C-alpha positions as CSV (number, residue, x, y, z in Angstrom):
1,M,105.7,94.8,118.0
2,V,105.4,98.2,119.8
3,H,102.5,100.4,120.9
4,Y,102.7,104.2,120.8
5,N,100.2,106.9,122.0
6,I,100.5,109.8,119.6
7,K,99.0,113.3,120.0
8,I,99.2,115.6,116.9
9,T,98.5,119.3,117.3
10,G,98.1,122.0,114.7
11,N,95.5,122.4,111.9
12,V,94.6,118.7,111.9
13,Q,90.8,118.6,112.2
14,R,88.4,119.2,109.2
15,V,91.2,118.4,106.7
16,G,90.6,114.7,106.2
17,F,93.4,113.8,108.6
18,R,91.6,110.8,110.3
19,M,90.6,109.2,107.0
20,A,94.0,109.6,105.5
21,S,95.6,108.3,108.7
22,E,93.4,105.2,108.6
23,K,94.4,104.6,105.0
24,K,98.1,105.1,105.6
25,A,98.1,103.0,108.8
26,R,96.4,100.1,107.0
27,E,99.0,100.4,104.1
28,L,101.7,100.0,106.7
29,G,100.1,97.1,108.6
30,I,99.5,99.2,111.7
31,K,96.6,98.4,114.1
32,G,94.9,100.9,116.5
33,F,92.7,103.9,116.1
34,V,92.6,107.7,115.5
35,R,90.1,110.2,116.9
36,N,89.6,113.9,117.2
37,E,90.0,115.5,120.6
38,R,88.0,118.4,122.0
39,D,91.1,120.6,122.2
40,G,91.5,120.5,118.4
41,S,94.2,117.8,118.3
42,V,94.1,114.3,117.0
43,Y,95.0,111.3,119.2
44,M,96.2,108.1,117.8
45,E,97.1,104.7,119.3
46,A,99.3,102.7,116.9
47,E,100.6,99.1,117.2
48,G,102.9,97.4,114.8
49,R,106.5,97.3,113.7
50,D,108.6,100.2,115.1
51,D,109.8,101.2,111.6
52,A,106.2,101.2,110.2
53,I,105.0,103.5,113.0
54,N,107.9,105.8,112.5
55,K,106.9,106.0,108.8
56,L,103.3,106.9,109.9
57,I,104.6,109.6,112.2
58,T,106.9,111.0,109.5
59,W,103.9,111.0,107.0
60,A,101.7,112.9,109.5
61,Q,104.4,115.5,110.2
62,E,105.7,116.1,106.7
63,E,103.6,114.5,103.9
64,F,99.9,115.1,104.6
65,A,99.7,118.5,102.9
66,P,96.2,119.6,104.0
67,A,97.2,119.5,107.6
68,N,99.5,122.1,109.3
69,V,101.1,119.9,112.0
70,K,102.7,122.0,114.8
71,N,103.8,119.2,117.2
72,V,103.7,115.4,117.5
73,E,104.0,113.9,121.0
74,V,104.8,110.2,121.1
75,E,105.0,108.0,124.2
76,E,105.3,104.2,124.4
77,G,102.3,102.4,125.7
78,E,101.2,98.8,126.5
79,I,100.2,96.4,123.7
80,K,96.4,96.1,123.4
81,N,96.3,93.7,120.4
82,Y,94.1,95.8,118.2
83,Q,92.6,93.8,115.3
84,N,92.5,96.6,112.8
85,F,92.9,100.4,112.4
86,A,89.8,102.4,112.9
87,I,88.4,106.0,113.1
88,K,86.7,106.7,116.3
């Protein structure tokens, strides 16, 4: 299991991104959370299998059509043992 801190910038607020992210993360068995940031970005912490998190990142960058993602920053973090995936 791995933990990633993910910052997504672009047109990612007010397009249903957090709800869609929650659904996709749960489908992939990922735990953690997603939240809007004051700077207009979305911040996500994701824990799970590396391949599943990579699928979530690819989905965010390329497959969620209502968003216009400009950049995704990913850095490895410490496992926090989240119990589910939630919107904050």
